[in-house]
TORMIDREN-195505 format. One record per residue (C-alpha): residue in three letters; x, y, z. Coordinates in pm, whole numbers, padded with zeros to 5 digits, always signed. Layout:
# residues N
ALAXYZ...
# end
This chain:
# residues 334
UNK-01762+00501+00821UNK-01620+00848+00767UNK-01759+01076+00496UNK-01420+01073+00323UNK-01295+00711+00327UNK-00938+00646+00431UNK-00722+00386+00256UNK-00427+00213+00418UNK-00187+00074+00158UNK+00046-00202+00279UNK+00349-00311+00075UNK+00564-00598+00202UNK+00936-00597+00128UNK+01175-00887+00141UNK+01517-00813-00004UNK+01389-00608-00300UNK+01416-00249-00166UNK+01452-00076-00504UNK+01153-00257-00650UNK+00947-00204-00337UNK+01011+00170-00356UNK+00910+00163-00721UNK+00579+00000-00617UNK+00539+00260-00341UNK+00601+00545-00585UNK+00332+00410-00818UNK+00092+00367-00526UNK+00164+00720-00398UNK+00093+00861-00744UNK-00239+00674-00764UNK-00338+00776-00409UNK-00323+01146-00490UNK-00660+01285-00393UNK-00736+00979-00177UNK-00718+01017+00199UNK-00481+00763+00352UNK-00122+00653+00384UNK+00128+00390+00271UNK+00304+00158+00514UNK+00604-00031+00378UNK+00687-00335+00592UNK+01038-00478+00581UNK+00991-00846+00657UNK+01320-00897+00843UNK+01521-00893+00519UNK+01854-00878+00702UNK+02024-00721+00399UNK+01996-00352+00484UNK+01662-00311+00303UNK+01505-00121+00592UNK+01786+00133+00609UNK+01801+00172+00230UNK+01429+00242+00202UNK+01428+00483+00496UNK+01722+00675+00352UNK+01570+00691+00005UNK+01239+00821+00132UNK+01414+01080+00351UNK+01634+01211+00067UNK+01344+01237-00178UNK+01124+01427+00068UNK+00831+01189+00069UNK+00564+01331+00303UNK+00604+01172+00648UNK+00229+01164+00704UNK+00176+00964+00383UNK+00460+00709+00367UNK+00627+00514+00646UNK+00875+00225+00659UNK+00849-00017+00953UNK+01005-00347+01057UNK+00795-00660+01099UNK+01035-00794+01363UNK+01055-01140+01211UNK+00990-01308+00876UNK+00664-01488+00937UNK+00573-01491+00569UNK+00333-01295+00348UNK+00033-01297+00579UNK+00225-01215+00896UNK+00413-00931+00728UNK+00096-00773+00590UNK-00074-00819+00927UNK+00208-00618+01085UNK+00138-00332+00846UNK-00239-00348+00900UNK-00206-00350+01279UNK+00044-00065+01263UNK-00197+00149+01064UNK-00513+00046+01250UNK-00508+00351+01477UNK-00539+00579+01172UNK-00903+00482+01140UNK-00877+00350+00785UNK-01191+00227+00608UNK-01015+00007+00353UNK-00680-00171+00340UNK-00508-00209+00004UNK-00257-00494-00025UNK+00002-00437-00299UNK+00288-00668-00389UNK+00636-00521-00395UNK+00666-00618-00763UNK+00327-00476-00863UNK+00276-00125-00998UNK-00071+00033-01008UNK-00168+00172-01348UNK-00357+00506-01376UNK-00672+00517-01160UNK-00632+00154-01054UNK-00661+00218-00679UNK-00947+00462-00731UNK-01144+00205-00932UNK-01118-00047-00646UNK-01220+00215-00392UNK-01515+00338-00599UNK-01633-00018-00657UNK-01638-00098-00286UNK-01804+00235-00203UNK-02076+00161-00459UNK-02115-00204-00352UNK-02159-00212+00028UNK-02226-00587+00024UNK-01885-00665-00133UNK-01597-00733+00105UNK-01293-00763-00122UNK-01206-00622-00465UNK-00908-00709-00682UNK-00745-00586-01000UNK-00686-00706-01352UNK-00318-00804-01348UNK-00089-00797-01651UNK+00281-00836-01712UNK+00520-00567-01828UNK+00465-00701-02179UNK+00092-00641-02147UNK-00003-01008-02135UNK-00279-01077-01879UNK-00207-01292-01575UNK-00450-01553-01445UNK-00544-01414-01102UNK-00913-01504-01059UNK-01007-01845-00923UNK-01262-02084-00779UNK-01197-02223-00434UNK-00988-02545-00438UNK-01185-02868-00406UNK-01132-03243-00434UNK-01251-03245-00795UNK-01047-02936-00870UNK-00735-03111-00742UNK-00799-03406-00975UNK-00866-03186-01278UNK-00568-02958-01221UNK-00322-03244-01183UNK-00455-03466-01465UNK-00447-03200-01739UNK-00670-03418-01954UNK-00932-03262-02182UNK-01210-03511-02115UNK-01166-03475-01737UNK-01156-03096-01761UNK-01481-03095-01962UNK-01654-03326-01714UNK-01533-03120-01417UNK-01555-02777-01577UNK-01743-02626-01280UNK-01457-02731-01051UNK-01165-02597-01255UNK-00979-02364-01017UNK-00830-02103-01256UNK-01107-01899-01416UNK-01091-01762-01771UNK-00959-01406-01753UNK-01271-01191-01707UNK-01333-00916-01961UNK-01563-00726-01726UNK-01616-00677-01354UNK-01747-01001-01207UNK-01788-01203-00889UNK-01517-01463-00819UNK-01429-01696-00532UNK-01082-01558-00466UNK-00813-01337-00616UNK-00435-01337-00615UNK-00308-01100-00347UNK-00090-00885-00573UNK-00349-00605-00572UNK-00655-00638-00351UNK-00860-00395-00142UNK-01040-00518+00170UNK-01316-00347+00362UNK-01221-00280+00726UNK-01547-00433+00852UNK-01445-00762+00691UNK-01118-00775+00884UNK-01294-00677+01206UNK-01539-00964+01158UNK-01319-01248+01027UNK-00971-01148+01145UNK-00652-01081+00952UNK-00442-01322+00743UNK-00392-01664+00900UNK-00023-01664+00992UNK+00009-02042+00970UNK+00044-01987+00595UNK+00401-01879+00535UNK+00343-01828+00165UNK+00059-01933-00071UNK-00306-02007+00011UNK-00331-01717+00259UNK-00542-01498+00030UNK-00749-01804-00070UNK-00823-01865+00297UNK-00901-01496+00361UNK-01148-01479+00071UNK-01311-01806+00183UNK-01356-01680+00539UNK-01500-01356+00402UNK-01736-01545+00171UNK-01861-01765+00454UNK-01928-01451+00657UNK-02136-01307+00373UNK-01868-01083+00216UNK-01809-01182-00150UNK-01508-01095-00366UNK-01526-00902-00695UNK-01278-00882-00982UNK-01273-00520-01100UNK-01170-00515-01465UNK-01116-00139-01485UNK-00845-00154-01217UNK-00525-00252-01399UNK-00192-00330-01234UNK+00143-00420-01389UNK+00301-00719-01215UNK+00641-00877-01264UNK+00573-01179-01041UNK+00778-01416-00822UNK+01062-01169-00767UNK+01092-01234-00392UNK+01003-01604-00401UNK+01197-01707-00712UNK+00906-01934-00808UNK+00980-01913-01180UNK+01317-02077-01125UNK+01209-02350-00881UNK+01343-02692-00970UNK+01161-02843-00673UNK+00859-02728-00472UNK+00958-02582-00134UNK+00828-02740+00185UNK+00630-02428+00279UNK+00408-02472-00029UNK+00314-02823+00084UNK+00269-02694+00441UNK+00027-02425+00322UNK-00168-02663+00101UNK-00205-02915+00383UNK-00317-02650+00631UNK-00570-02506+00386UNK-00749-02835+00330UNK-00734-02935+00695UNK-00876-02600+00796UNK-01148-02580+00531UNK-01241-02948+00492UNK-01125-03105+00818UNK-00891-03340+00634UNK-00647-03327+00345UNK-00678-03698+00262UNK-00936-03678-00019UNK-00778-03374-00190UNK-00432-03535-00171UNK-00560-03866-00305UNK-00732-03681-00590UNK-00413-03488-00670UNK-00201-03804-00664UNK-00451-03976-00895UNK-00441-03681-01132UNK-00059-03682-01131UNK-00054-04052-01221UNK-00297-03987-01509UNK-00069-03707-01630UNK+00240-03928-01606UNK+00066-04194-01817UNK-00035-03929-02068UNK+00323-03800-02082UNK+00454-04152-02143UNK+00205-04227-02420UNK+00195-03887-02585UNK+00554-03774-02522UNK+00430-03464-02341UNK+00679-03222-02181UNK+00732-03213-01806UNK+00503-02963-01634UNK+00564-03024-01263UNK+00885-02952-01070UNK+01121-03245-01018UNK+01002-03503-00766UNK+00671-03323-00718UNK+00455-03635-00679UNK+00702-03801-00443UNK+00736-03482-00237UNK+00356-03446-00213UNK+00306-03803-00090UNK+00600-03791+00149UNK+00491-03458+00299UNK+00136-03581+00357UNK+00248-03907+00516UNK+00492-03727+00745UNK+00223-03489+00865UNK-00082-03717+00899UNK-00104-03666+01275UNK+00108-03353+01308UNK-00108-03056+01411UNK+00075-02787+01601UNK-00086-02534+01840UNK+00011-02262+01592UNK-00184-02435+01318UNK-00495-02457+01534UNK-00497-02085+01620UNK-00301-01841+01406UNK-00551-01582+01283UNK-00490-01245+01453UNK-00789-01022+01507UNK-00836-00657+01420UNK-01016-00476+01701UNK-01320-00276+01592UNK-01252+00095+01573UNK-01359+00299+01872UNK-01659+00516+01813UNK-01596+00887+01856UNK-01767+01054+02149UNK-02071+01255+02042
# end
């Protein structure tokens, strides 16, 4: 590793050019004094985003050696788009890659806190930030890895079940200090280059959702844990590109990602799906008896069962092998 570590910041854009540039401006401000560069990846927006961002950067005299806008070539989702940025910047000899959402804005010293934590903790592979909304309210972004019991607890939403399965509850209480977690939301996370060289980049089978869960799990299994760094604070709007807050029905790619995650990590999605269905039925009974409000999107249970049944024996070649590798950096000649 070089004496002065280099940080590659990757920001993925999909049809939010103004907001993406706002995120890039915040990142550029927080990278002052840090060696590295920012790569903005337009994920085949098809709405002129690439041209708008290029023109804006040119007119505002952003330093060419610090900020660059590239095209991904196709919209393969969150993981594929970020992989394009990482591969593009690989030749720069970066030591860390910082993934920043296009609707996330680093607060003062946020990037530096992640960098300093990883420099001081050579055994840690991934570090993520404390995320809060524009109103200051904290977001739940630290989690345990999904499990069969976690699927049951999360779907049932029943106090007695949650107490019995408390060590399997996926969302963790918002930490008030730096701590070890299983995985972090990918809105603001820094990854050590050695981790990516060892385990590969994001699995591109995941179009959206579960890709950072999978990355953190692969890192953990390779001996690289993930830390939540409380001092690193980032403002996040959330779901701007995906429109998740306005979903009336879960999109197919969410079910695809969930199915692939459990098949990949457990060999089968049967037990987790059965547990989730059981939990949903418990919640429906609770809603009927206690007149509870609807929490899931319309037709969620039906869509979950139908998707699983339709894909019981459907495993594509892409699903079996879709994790690009990052070649180890070449050692300089003595």
